[in-house]
TILOKOL-633180 format. One record per residue (C-alpha): z, x, y. Coordinates in pm, 1 decimal, always signed. Layout:
BEGIN
        Z        X        Y
        Z        X        Y
...
//
This chain:
BEGIN
        Z        X        Y
  +1965.2    +17.4  +2247.6
  +1925.7    -81.7  +1886.8
  +1711.7   -373.3  +1995.7
  +1442.0   -120.1  +2081.5
  +1441.7    +22.6  +1730.1
  +1112.3    -69.5  +1564.3
  +1096.1   -393.3  +1765.3
   +862.5   -616.8  +1568.1
  +1035.6   -953.1  +1594.2
   +783.1  -1118.6  +1826.3
   +467.1  -1036.1  +1624.4
   +639.5  -1124.3  +1297.0
   +754.6  -1454.2  +1443.6
   +403.8  -1515.9  +1573.8
   +256.3  -1460.3  +1229.2
   +521.7  -1680.9  +1071.2
   +451.6  -1949.9  +1330.0
    +83.4  -1949.3  +1232.5
   +175.2  -1999.9   +866.8
   +424.4  -2275.7   +948.2
   +163.5  -2448.9  +1164.0
    -85.5  -2440.4   +877.8
   +173.2  -2586.2   +640.6
   +282.5  -2854.7   +886.8
    -57.4  -3024.4   +881.6
     -5.5  -3119.2   +517.9
   +108.5  -3477.2   +457.5
   +485.3  -3452.8   +444.3
   +554.6  -3812.7   +353.4
   +389.7  -3789.7    +13.7
   +396.7  -3533.8   -264.8
    +76.1  -3339.0   -313.7
    -84.4  -3119.3   -578.9
   -255.5  -2792.2   -512.8
   -636.1  -2798.8   -529.1
   -765.0  -2749.3   -881.0
   -436.8  -2836.7  -1053.7
   -420.9  -3214.1   -995.6
   -396.4  -3421.5  -1314.8
   -707.9  -3575.7  -1459.4
   -717.2  -3867.8  -1698.9
   -961.9  -3910.6  -1987.6
  -1040.7  -4247.4  -2141.1
  -1082.0  -4293.7  -2515.9
  -1419.0  -4162.0  -2627.1
  -1485.1  -3985.2  -2297.5
  -1650.8  -3645.6  -2319.0
  -1432.4  -3343.7  -2247.5
  -1593.6  -3011.8  -2163.7
  -1474.7  -2679.7  -2302.4
  -1545.4  -2381.3  -2080.7
  -1586.8  -2023.2  -2198.5
  -1461.6  -1729.6  -1993.2
  -1413.3  -1363.8  -2076.6
  -1363.4  -1125.6  -2365.2
  -1048.8   -916.1  -2321.7
   -869.1   -655.7  -2528.9
   -530.4   -487.8  -2522.7
   -695.4   -164.8  -2635.1
   -905.6   -115.8  -2322.0
   -899.7   -244.0  -1962.1
  -1269.2   -331.9  -1983.4
  -1338.6   -704.1  -2002.7
  -1673.9   -869.0  -2060.9
  -1841.3  -1199.4  -2002.9
  -1852.4  -1440.7  -2297.3
  -2231.3  -1453.6  -2307.8
  -2268.5  -1076.4  -2311.9
  -2236.1  -1117.2  -2688.7
  -2503.2  -1328.9  -2861.9
  -2292.3  -1642.4  -2905.9
  -2439.8  -1990.5  -2922.3
  -2549.9  -2121.4  -2582.4
  -2617.7  -2468.2  -2445.4
  -2967.0  -2550.1  -2323.2
  -2864.2  -2445.9  -1972.3
  -2560.0  -2237.2  -1886.4
  -2388.7  -2335.6  -1561.2
  -2163.9  -2088.9  -1382.4
  -1854.1  -2265.7  -1255.3
  -1733.2  -2202.2   -897.6
  -1458.2  -1946.5   -850.6
  -1221.7  -1852.0   -570.1
  -1167.4  -1505.0   -424.9
   -883.2  -1420.6   -662.1
  -1084.0  -1517.8   -970.5
  -1382.5  -1316.5   -849.7
  -1170.3  -1004.8   -799.3
  -1006.8  -1047.4  -1140.0
  -1342.1  -1102.6  -1311.7
  -1239.9  -1444.6  -1448.0
  -1583.1  -1602.4  -1466.6
  -1620.4  -1939.5  -1639.2
  -1932.2  -2103.8  -1786.2
  -2026.0  -2421.4  -1963.7
  -2041.6  -2402.1  -2343.1
  -2211.2  -2570.6  -2638.9
  -1880.7  -2707.7  -2771.5
  -1860.4  -3087.7  -2744.9
  -1557.5  -3311.6  -2791.6
  -1478.5  -3679.2  -2735.7
  -1132.8  -3798.8  -2635.8
   -921.1  -3890.6  -2943.4
  -1221.4  -3857.0  -3179.8
  -1157.0  -3621.1  -3472.1
  -1464.4  -3439.2  -3598.9
  -1493.2  -3176.4  -3870.6
  -1741.8  -2907.5  -3960.7
  -1963.2  -2967.1  -3659.3
  -2248.0  -2721.1  -3637.1
  -2276.4  -2526.0  -3315.6
  -2590.7  -2332.8  -3403.7
  -2746.8  -2096.9  -3655.9
  -2817.2  -1743.6  -3536.0
  -3010.4  -1459.8  -3698.5
  -2875.1  -1126.6  -3581.9
  -3036.1   -786.1  -3581.4
  -2839.2   -482.9  -3709.2
  -2783.0   -379.5  -3348.8
  -2630.4   -718.2  -3260.9
  -2410.0   -709.5  -3569.6
  -2292.1   -362.1  -3475.9
  -2201.8   -495.5  -3133.0
  -1989.2   -769.1  -3291.2
  -1821.4   -507.8  -3510.1
  -1741.1   -284.7  -3212.5
  -1571.3   -575.7  -3036.7
  -1380.8   -665.2  -3353.5
  -1260.5   -304.1  -3393.8
  -1129.1   -305.8  -3035.5
   -952.9   -637.7  -3107.4
  -1129.6   -832.3  -2835.0
  -1019.9  -1190.9  -2786.8
  -1218.8  -1484.9  -2652.0
  -1076.6  -1679.2  -2358.0
  -1163.2  -2044.7  -2317.0
  -1013.7  -2331.5  -2122.1
  -1005.4  -2708.1  -2132.1
   -891.5  -2913.7  -1833.4
   -762.2  -2587.4  -1680.9
   -551.7  -2508.9  -1989.2
   -618.0  -2172.0  -2157.1
   -685.2  -2166.7  -2528.2
   -426.1  -1995.6  -2744.2
   -317.2  -1918.3  -3096.8
    +27.1  -2035.3  -3195.6
   +249.9  -1789.0  -3379.9
   +609.8  -1841.5  -3487.6
   +875.6  -1586.5  -3574.7
  +1251.2  -1572.4  -3625.2
  +1495.9  -1347.8  -3446.7
  +1704.6  -1107.1  -3653.4
  +2024.9  -1243.0  -3499.3
  +1919.6  -1605.0  -3566.3
  +1697.1  -1611.5  -3876.2
  +1719.0  -1991.8  -3904.1
  +1584.1  -2048.3  -3553.6
  +1209.3  -2003.8  -3516.8
  +1043.3  -1929.7  -3185.0
   +685.8  -2031.7  -3113.6
   +476.1  -1785.0  -2916.0
   +133.9  -1859.6  -2775.4
   -117.6  -1572.6  -2782.0
   -391.3  -1630.9  -2529.8
   -742.0  -1651.3  -2671.7
   -853.5  -1595.3  -3028.1
   -988.8  -1280.0  -3197.5
  -1363.3  -1233.6  -3233.5
  -1306.8  -1089.8  -3578.1
  -1076.1   -877.6  -3784.4
  -1049.5   -621.1  -4058.2
  -1131.5   -746.3  -4406.7
   -839.5   -705.5  -4643.8
   -993.5   -600.8  -4975.5
   -753.7   -541.8  -5261.9
   -819.6   -221.9  -5453.3
  -1109.9   -125.2  -5227.4
  -1187.4   +247.3  -5207.1
  -1449.7   +230.5  -4933.3
  -1449.2   +512.8  -4684.6
  -1522.3   +273.5  -4397.9
  -1347.3    -55.6  -4324.6
  -1531.2   -384.9  -4333.3
  -1486.3   -648.6  -4063.1
  -1531.9  -1024.1  -4065.3
  -1654.9  -1256.3  -3791.4
  -1453.2  -1564.3  -3693.9
  -1742.3  -1810.1  -3694.0
  -1543.3  -2130.6  -3751.1
  -1293.9  -2258.6  -3490.9
  -1044.1  -2535.7  -3558.8
   -944.6  -2677.1  -3222.2
   -630.2  -2884.1  -3184.9
   -608.6  -3074.2  -2855.9
   -282.8  -3243.4  -2763.7
   -278.7  -3545.6  -2537.2
    -21.5  -3763.8  -2365.8
    -94.9  -4125.9  -2267.0
    -89.7  -4203.1  -1896.8
   +262.3  -4274.2  -1777.1
   +315.7  -4357.8  -1412.2
   +650.6  -4179.6  -1423.4
   +474.5  -3860.0  -1532.1
   +291.1  -3778.0  -1209.7
   +414.9  -4012.3   -940.4
   +163.2  -4096.7   -670.7
   -135.8  -3947.9   -854.3
   -222.0  -4243.1  -1080.0
   -299.5  -4599.2   -990.0
    -84.3  -4880.6  -1117.8
   -205.4  -4997.2  -1457.0
   -451.0  -4709.3  -1499.1
   -533.6  -4631.3  -1861.8
   -621.7  -4296.8  -2009.3
   -474.9  -3976.5  -2144.9
   -370.5  -3640.0  -2013.1
   -461.6  -3323.5  -2201.1
   -138.1  -3126.8  -2250.5
   -222.6  -2868.8  -2517.9
   -517.0  -2660.8  -2639.0
   -479.5  -2438.7  -2947.4
   -717.7  -2291.1  -3201.9
   -715.2  -2150.3  -3554.8
  -1006.7  -1906.8  -3607.5
  -1156.0  -1881.8  -3958.1
  -1425.3  -1667.3  -4117.4
  -1654.8  -1866.3  -4347.1
  -1994.4  -1763.8  -4482.0
  -2159.9  -2104.7  -4459.3
  -2434.3  -2218.6  -4690.3
  -2648.6  -2531.0  -4658.5
  -2870.5  -2751.5  -4870.8
  -3238.9  -2662.2  -4877.7
  -3403.8  -2556.2  -4553.5
  -3227.0  -2549.2  -4222.3
  -3276.3  -2875.2  -4032.4
  -3249.6  -2791.8  -3661.9
  -3285.5  -3154.6  -3558.2
  -2965.6  -3244.5  -3748.7
  -2747.2  -3018.6  -3528.7
  -2452.8  -3068.5  -3478.2
  -2422.2  -3269.4  -3799.7
  -2598.2  -3042.2  -4048.0
  -2468.0  -3091.4  -4400.5
  -2318.2  -2762.0  -4516.6
  -2241.1  -2696.5  -4881.9
  -1930.4  -2500.1  -4784.1
  -1775.6  -2811.8  -4624.6
  -1652.8  -3111.2  -4821.8
  -1877.2  -3415.8  -4779.8
  -1804.3  -3621.1  -4585.2
  -1632.0  -3356.1  -4371.4
  -1252.0  -3386.6  -4378.4
  -1145.4  -3042.9  -4259.8
  -1143.7  -2891.1  -4608.0
  -1382.5  -2636.0  -4752.5
  -1535.5  -2556.7  -5088.6
  -1488.4  -2210.7  -5234.2
  -1650.9  -1963.0  -4998.3
  -1672.4  -1602.8  -4892.8
  -1578.2  -1466.7  -4550.6
  -1851.3  -1395.2  -4297.8
  -1866.7  -1016.5  -4327.8
  -2024.9   -825.7  -4041.0
  -2313.5   -618.2  -4175.6
  -2422.7   -366.8  -3909.8
  -2674.2   -209.9  -4147.9
  -2883.5   -514.1  -4238.4
  -2790.8   -774.6  -3978.4
  -2790.0  -1127.8  -4112.7
  -2757.0  -1499.3  -4052.8
  -2444.3  -1668.1  -3916.0
  -2378.7  -2041.0  -3893.4
  -2127.6  -2121.9  -3619.5
  -1911.5  -2431.7  -3671.9
  -1597.9  -2594.2  -3533.6
  -1348.3  -2876.5  -3587.6
  -1195.1  -3104.4  -3326.0
   -856.2  -3260.6  -3397.4
   -641.1  -3464.4  -3159.0
   -265.3  -3496.1  -3167.4
    -41.0  -3714.2  -2953.8
   +235.5  -3518.5  -2781.9
   +558.6  -3610.7  -2604.9
   +496.6  -3328.2  -2357.0
   +421.7  -3468.2  -2013.1
   +146.6  -3337.9  -1790.0
   +390.0  -3169.9  -1551.0
   +537.9  -2966.3  -1841.1
   +221.8  -2868.6  -2022.5
   +233.3  -2508.2  -1894.4
   +588.4  -2451.9  -2016.2
   +473.7  -2313.7  -2352.3
   +275.4  -2040.1  -2176.5
   +553.4  -1949.0  -1933.7
   +852.6  -1965.0  -2165.0
  +1082.0  -1663.2  -2138.4
  +1209.5  -1529.0  -2470.4
  +1345.2  -1198.4  -2337.0
  +1571.6  -1314.8  -2055.2
  +1856.8  -1100.0  -2189.1
  +1649.2   -788.0  -2122.9
  +1586.5   -898.7  -1765.6
  +1956.0   -961.0  -1705.0
  +2038.5   -622.7  -1855.4
  +1789.1   -463.3  -1619.2
  +1947.0   -634.6  -1320.4
  +2300.1   -533.8  -1424.5
  +2178.6   -175.3  -1469.8
  +2022.4   -186.1  -1123.4
  +2339.0   -326.9   -968.7
  +2545.9    -42.5  -1116.9
  +2315.3   +213.5   -952.8
  +2323.3    +15.1   -629.5
  +2704.5     +2.6   -630.2
  +2721.9   +378.2   -685.8
  +2493.2   +450.0   -390.3
  +2671.4   +197.4   -170.6
  +2997.7   +376.5   -237.8
  +2846.7   +708.5   -131.8
  +2707.7   +562.8   +191.4
  +3037.9   +392.4   +259.9
  +3221.1   +721.3   +207.1
  +2997.8   +892.9   +463.4
  +3037.1   +619.2   +721.2
  +3411.4   +561.8   +685.9
  +3559.5   +904.6   +617.4
  +3329.8  +1171.7   +753.9
  +3165.1  +1007.1  +1050.0
  +3475.9   +825.6  +1169.6
  +3663.1  +1155.7  +1196.5
  +3372.7  +1308.9  +1388.2
  +3352.5  +1013.9  +1623.6
  +3726.4  +1013.7  +1684.0
  +3729.7  +1384.1  +1766.7
  +3436.8  +1348.8  +2006.0
  +3540.2  +1029.0  +2177.9
  +3917.2  +1072.2  +2204.9
  +4020.4  +1044.0  +2571.2
  +4399.3  +1057.5  +2555.1
  +4441.9  +1420.0  +2449.7
  +4699.9  +1670.4  +2559.9
  +4596.0  +2002.8  +2712.7
  +4672.2  +2187.3  +2388.5
  +4472.6  +1933.1  +2185.3
  +4178.2  +1961.2  +2421.2
  +4185.7  +2339.3  +2399.4
  +4191.6  +2316.8  +2020.1
  +3908.4  +2066.0  +2028.9
  +3694.1  +2291.1  +2249.8
  +3752.9  +2582.4  +2016.1
  +3645.5  +2370.2  +1715.7
  +3338.2  +2246.3  +1900.3
  +3226.4  +2602.9  +1965.6
  +3272.5  +2700.9  +1604.3
  +3146.3  +2383.4  +1436.1
  +2825.8  +2350.6  +1238.3
  +2647.9  +2039.6  +1114.5
  +2449.8  +1741.6  +1232.0
  +2606.4  +1740.2  +1581.0
  +2443.5  +2072.9  +1672.4
  +2088.6  +1941.0  +1638.8
  +2124.3  +1651.6  +1880.9
  +1864.3  +1812.2  +2109.3
  +1600.6  +1826.3  +1832.7
  +1673.1  +1528.8  +1611.0
  +1431.8  +1304.2  +1804.9
  +1161.2  +1566.0  +1848.5
   +819.9  +1432.0  +1747.9
   +712.3  +1549.7  +1400.1
   +375.9  +1705.0  +1311.2
   +100.2  +1448.7  +1247.7
   +305.2  +1193.5  +1438.5
    +13.7   +952.6  +1476.8
    -40.0   +936.9  +1099.7
   +329.9   +866.4  +1050.0
   +314.5   +583.8  +1304.4
    +11.1   +441.6  +1123.1
   +187.0   +448.4   +786.0
   +497.3   +283.6   +932.0
   +285.8     +0.6  +1073.0
   +103.8    -42.6   +742.0
   +438.4    -35.0   +561.4
   +558.2   -329.1   +769.7
   +233.6   -509.6   +689.1
   +287.4   -458.2   +315.1
   +656.9   -552.1   +336.9
   +595.6   -886.6   +506.9
   +306.5   -954.0   +267.6
   +534.9   -888.7    -29.6
   +812.6  -1111.9   +101.4
   +576.4  -1401.8   +176.3
   +404.9  -1369.3   -162.2
   +737.4  -1371.5   -348.0
   +861.8  -1671.0   -147.7
   +548.6  -1877.5   -212.6
   +540.3  -1772.2   -579.2
   +906.9  -1861.3   -630.9
   +846.5  -2202.7   -474.8
   +569.0  -2265.4   -728.2
   +265.8  -2248.4   -498.8
   +117.9  -1955.7   -692.9
   +149.7  -2093.3  -1044.1
    -85.8  -1948.1  -1309.4
   -234.9  -2297.1  -1337.5
   -378.9  -2241.8   -989.6
   -612.4  -1966.8  -1102.5
   -665.7  -1675.2   -868.6
   -406.6  -1806.2   -621.6
   -175.2  -1504.8   -648.8
   -440.2  -1243.0   -575.7
   -597.2  -1456.6   -302.1
   -258.1  -1502.9   -133.7
   -187.2  -1129.8   -140.6
   -513.8  -1059.8    +41.2
   -469.0  -1340.2   +295.8
   -110.6  -1243.8   +378.5
   -206.4   -877.1   +413.5
   -491.0   -962.6   +650.1
   -281.0  -1196.5   +866.3
     -1.0   -941.6   +901.8
   -233.8   -704.7  +1085.7
    -77.8   -820.8  +1413.9
   +275.9   -686.6  +1349.4
   +126.2   -376.3  +1184.9
    -69.8   -284.7  +1497.0
   +227.0   -362.0  +1720.6
   +465.8   -142.5  +1521.4
   +233.4   +155.5  +1492.5
   +161.6   +135.6  +1868.2
   +531.8   +125.7  +1958.1
   +606.7   +429.6  +1746.3
   +295.5   +616.4  +1861.1
   +394.9   +559.9  +2223.5
   +742.0   +693.4  +2141.8
   +568.9  +1005.7  +2009.5
   +379.5  +1031.9  +2343.5
    +44.2   +941.3  +2191.7
   -157.8   +803.6  +2479.8
   -465.2   +697.8  +2278.6
   -391.9   +342.4  +2157.5
   -744.8   +282.3  +2025.6
   -736.0   +574.0  +1782.7
   -393.4   +466.9  +1654.4
   -511.2   +107.9  +1606.6
   -830.4   +222.5  +1433.3
   -632.9   +442.4  +1192.7
   -389.0   +158.5  +1122.0
   -676.8    -65.9  +1028.7
   -870.1   +185.2   +821.2
   -640.8   +447.7   +665.5
   -463.8   +245.6   +397.0
   -737.6    -16.7   +340.6
  -1001.8   +256.4   +349.0
   -839.1   +462.3    +72.8
   -788.6   +148.4   -137.2
  -1149.7    +39.4    -81.6
  -1287.9   +379.3   -185.2
  -1085.7   +369.3   -508.3
  -1177.0     +3.9   -564.8
  -1548.6    +67.5   -506.0
  -1543.6   +368.1   -742.8
  -1376.0   +159.4  -1011.5
  -1626.9   -117.1   -946.9
  -1914.9   +126.6   -999.4
  -1768.4   +221.2  -1336.6
  -1736.8   -147.5  -1428.5
  -2100.3   -201.9  -1328.5
  -2206.9    +93.8  -1541.2
  -2017.4    -53.0  -1836.8
  -2160.9   -402.1  -1767.7
  -1805.6   -533.7  -1749.6
  -1733.1   -878.2  -1607.7
  -1455.9   -720.7  -1398.9
  -1728.1   -575.8  -1173.7
  -1700.5   -756.7   -840.6
  -2031.9   -911.5   -730.3
  -2196.2   -808.3   -405.5
  -2114.1  -1139.2   -236.3
  -1743.6  -1088.9   -294.4
  -1766.0   -740.4   -143.6
  -1917.6   -898.0   +167.8
  -1624.6  -1141.4   +186.7
  -1378.7   -852.3   +157.5
  -1555.8   -663.6   +435.0
  -1539.5   -973.9   +655.9
  -1165.0  -1011.9   +594.5
  -1118.2   -644.9   +674.9
  -1336.5   -597.0   +981.8
  -1359.0   -956.9  +1100.0
   -993.7  -1062.6  +1082.4
   -753.9   -779.3   +996.8
   -893.2   -515.3  +1234.6
   -906.0   -743.8  +1543.5
   -547.2   -854.4  +1475.1
   -438.0   -491.1  +1450.3
   -607.6   -405.7  +1781.1
   -443.4   -704.6  +1948.9
   -102.4   -604.4  +1811.1
   -160.5   -247.3  +1926.2
   -244.4   -375.5  +2274.0
    +85.7   -564.9  +2284.7
   +278.2   -265.1  +2152.6
   +146.0    -16.5  +2406.3
   +233.8   -254.6  +2689.5
   +602.5   -235.3  +2601.2
   +838.2    +26.4  +2739.5
   +899.7   +344.2  +2541.5
  +1190.7   +320.1  +2299.7
  +1500.5   +495.3  +2431.1
  +1702.9   +751.2  +2235.8
  +2070.2   +843.8  +2265.5
  +1987.8  +1215.6  +2305.9
  +1718.8  +1387.7  +2508.3
  +1484.4  +1632.5  +2338.9
  +1541.3  +1996.0  +2436.4
  +1257.6  +2204.9  +2573.1
  +1288.3  +2481.1  +2312.2
  +1305.8  +2385.8  +1940.2
  +1618.9  +2500.3  +1760.8
  +1577.2  +2749.1  +1479.7
  +1641.6  +2596.8  +1138.2
  +1868.6  +2807.1   +913.7
  +1756.0  +2883.6   +557.3
  +1834.1  +2610.8   +305.3
  +1888.2  +2635.9    -71.8
  +1603.6  +2544.0   -305.7
  +1760.2  +2216.4   -407.5
  +1735.3  +2097.2    -45.9
  +1363.1  +2168.0    -19.3
  +1139.6  +1870.9    +75.2
   +979.4  +1846.6   -269.6
  +1310.5  +1862.2   -457.0
  +1486.1  +1609.4   -233.5
  +1188.4  +1373.9   -255.2
  +1187.1  +1385.6   -634.5
  +1561.9  +1323.2   -650.3
  +1533.5  +1045.0   -394.9
  +1276.4   +853.3   -596.9
  +1442.2   +888.3   -936.0
  +1742.8   +659.9   -882.3
  +1548.1   +370.8   -724.7
  +1291.3   +387.5  -1003.1
  +1571.9   +380.6  -1259.5
  +1680.6    +51.0  -1107.9
  +1345.0   -120.0  -1159.3
  +1160.3    +45.5  -1448.0
  +1253.5   -227.0  -1700.7
  +1098.9   -498.9  -1486.8
   +800.3   -273.7  -1428.5
   +736.8   -273.8  -1803.8
   +693.7   -652.4  -1801.6
   +469.3   -639.8  -1495.2
   +240.8   -376.0  -1647.2
   +231.2   -565.8  -1975.0
   +129.9   -881.4  -1789.4
   -145.9   -705.2  -1597.5
   -294.5   -485.5  -1867.5
   -199.6   -684.7  -2178.8
   -345.5  -1009.5  -2039.3
    -27.4  -1214.5  -2026.5
   +114.2  -1457.9  -1776.0
   +390.9  -1330.2  -1551.4
   +589.6  -1604.0  -1381.6
   +942.6  -1463.7  -1348.0
   +921.0  -1430.5   -971.8
  +1290.2  -1507.7   -929.8
  +1378.1  -1199.1  -1132.6
  +1108.7  -1002.1   -954.3
  +1239.8  -1097.8   -609.9
  +1591.0   -991.5   -706.9
  +1467.0   -660.3   -847.7
  +1255.6   -590.0   -537.7
  +1561.0   -656.0   -320.5
  +1766.3   -411.5   -526.5
  +1484.1   -154.6   -505.3
  +1468.9   -175.1   -124.7
  +1846.2   -146.0    -82.0
  +1860.7   +146.4   -324.9
  +1574.2   +323.4   -146.6
  +1742.2   +272.5   +190.4
  +2077.4   +407.2    +76.4
  +1949.4   +714.1   -107.8
  +1726.3   +803.2   +189.8
  +2018.0   +777.3   +434.1
  +2240.1   +994.6   +213.5
  +1977.8  +1269.3   +177.8
  +1889.2  +1256.5   +547.5
  +2255.5  +1302.1   +640.3
  +2288.3  +1600.3   +406.4
  +1986.4  +1767.4   +567.3
  +2117.2  +1700.7   +917.1
  +2449.2  +1858.2   +816.5
  +2247.6  +2166.3   +713.7
  +2104.3  +2170.2  +1068.9
  +1760.4  +2063.4   +944.9
  +1635.6  +1802.5  +1189.2
  +1295.5  +1745.3  +1023.8
  +1390.9  +1401.8   +894.3
  +1087.6  +1198.9  +1007.7
   +839.2  +1271.3   +730.3
  +1114.9  +1364.5   +486.0
  +1269.7  +1017.3   +500.8
   +928.0   +857.3   +445.0
   +841.5  +1088.5   +154.5
  +1183.6  +1058.1     -6.4
  +1164.8   +680.6    -14.0
   +796.6   +674.4   -107.2
   +841.4   +911.1   -401.9
   +927.0   +604.0   -611.8
   +549.7   +560.8   -634.7
   +515.2   +894.0   -817.4
   +748.3   +776.9  -1092.8
   +572.6   +440.0  -1102.7
   +236.9   +609.4  -1157.2
   +380.5   +841.0  -1424.0
   +535.1   +543.1  -1601.6
   +199.4   +367.1  -1583.2
    +40.7   +671.9  -1745.7
   +299.8   +664.2  -2022.1
   +242.7   +291.0  -2066.8
   -131.0   +349.7  -2110.2
    -92.5   +617.6  -2377.6
   +186.3   +432.7  -2556.3
    -26.3   +116.7  -2580.2
   -354.2   +284.9  -2673.9
   -457.2   +307.9  -3036.2
   -459.3   +672.2  -3150.1
   -739.3   +592.1  -3395.2
   -970.7   +490.4  -3110.6
  -1190.9   +741.3  -2934.8
  -1085.1   +814.1  -2578.0
  -1310.1   +638.8  -2323.8
  -1290.2   +824.4  -1992.4
  -1475.5   +555.1  -1798.6
  -1252.3   +276.8  -1927.7
   -943.1   +486.5  -1853.8
  -1067.8   +548.3  -1499.5
  -1052.1   +173.1  -1433.9
   -689.5   +158.5  -1544.2
   -581.1   +465.0  -1348.7
   -786.5   +360.7  -1046.6
   -607.3    +28.9  -1010.1
   -277.5   +194.6  -1100.0
   -341.3   +440.9   -817.7
   -390.2   +154.5   -569.0
    -66.1     -9.8   -682.4
   +125.6   +319.1   -660.0
    -20.7   +391.7   -316.5
    +99.3    +52.7   -192.1
   +447.2   +118.2   -337.1
   +453.9   +457.0   -161.4
   +375.5   +308.5   +180.7
   +606.1     +7.6   +140.5
   +911.0   +203.5    +19.5
   +840.4   +483.8   +266.2
   +849.5   +233.0   +551.3
  +1183.3    +90.9   +436.1
  +1340.8   +437.6   +403.2
  +1204.2   +553.3   +738.0
  +1323.3   +249.8   +935.4
  +1671.0   +269.3   +779.3
  +1699.5   +643.0   +855.3
  +1575.1   +588.2  +1210.5
  +1840.0   +324.1  +1270.1
  +2108.5   +541.3  +1105.3
  +2016.9   +842.8  +1318.4
  +2022.1   +643.3  +1641.1
  +2356.1   +496.3  +1542.5
  +2540.2   +819.7  +1470.9
  +2399.5  +1008.1  +1770.6
  +2460.6   +710.5  +1995.4
  +2828.3   +700.2  +1893.3
  +2924.0  +1047.9  +2017.7
  +2954.3  +1184.2  +2368.6
  +2697.6  +1448.5  +2447.1
  +2718.7  +1656.5  +2764.9
//
């Protein structure tokens, strides 16, 4: 009988077979690199192109395009191609006016001279106040500032940390100043340090030809400086980029004469000369290890503490479930199924059966269809879709296919896996809807394909409208919206309808107890067993098992950091699912013992209530990270809470599915193990 319980093996295997078939066409006899992350060699003196991307801040979720500020531009700006994940994340890249030649050091190169209006200067100051940072990349490596610090426990050991990007400007530190308003400076001089590693055939086997000469770029750092440049006589535009500046030593060697910082003057505007240095440094780091500095983990002890904390909670819940199964249920089963009883024992047993109360009395109602049964079936199917998507994403990420070096791969994979898992989602919702005696398969399939994605799309489109109003680069272009609609209605929805067709062709799932004609009256229950109270209690313990890891995930998303600890994440997600399953089973059993057979929606809500705590923690994270001196921006906050709402909604459906399926199997097991006349 248990084989009928949420039977989804065939569609899941079919989806997995499609993925395995796609992977099998790859050349297995030779190692391969993912598109966009293959090594590239540069010969001495060859031109290397620096690309500019976005302006991001930890103070606000709004990000902007580099050229939305009046920076220096090349004669023609080319937009570089982007994949679906990059488009959704707003990671647009463009060509820049920065020029560099392989292994050629150059100092005090002039980028351009700009005359800014007061309005443009005020715009620079606003971005400096909000601590916006400029993102650039070279040979797919992000630019970063290097900072070093020592741990309190090990003061002699210094740890190098790479902060992505560089600040547009900063507050001017004036000793003894009594100004009412702060002054800010503009970082108009950039000192780039590019690290290279000579071609070594042992570095990337199979990707370089024998005897090939050249260098790999393995590092890209910057030191931003604020210098109010001066020059001799009149400005000579034809001499750019080698204009002789009086603030630079002549010939340029990387040193400067005495100078003042480039103060931002929003009242008068002013002239700014933009300059940069290029320095090259040979490194022992090989190409395959060049991302290690960005992905290094300095807080692994915190992660292990989080996992140990989660395991303690998991062990506690496992003990409770084990107590129910071994002590309480075994006695009930033995009393019901004992065949070798004396006449006196049977008489005593009959008397106890007449007087007993508990879960055994509601066997005629425990499988009665709940209200809004079709919606529940739809959410269960969508929950399976999200669960398989999560597992596949974690597997591919752990294997290294979704490395941050392959930009946009993680978000693209999430969308592709979700779309392809429409087949098992439609199958599961159809099977459950047929069990609930819903004879309209088309409506169930349509709801499965539109309810969860539709809510997410409405939130996403509303957030996108706000981003458009703010002229943020995170606003998704119209072409990308068309692609999303095609994935939704052109691939996902047909797969869901096909899965629903297969599901409705199967026989109805059997149950160990028939449903009585007249519903049993439910006795009054105490307040602490109300649906809202039990749901809140049910979500608290699972959230307590994962909230530490959630801090790192939120910091990575909203603080613009790389997250690559998918091994830890997979372990924590596994602990979350097991904890959700166990707490849902325990609470469902307690309600059945109180003769309350309304476990269908309650099991889903109890498990899904983890999402409520996740959203509340996200709210706390936002206020804890925001600067109290900054004015509250409702539109910018709506972007954060909009995307946080989508994430929490997905957690609700995923965890609700896991709790529901476990409770369904538990209920069938206990009622199938007793004899019912």
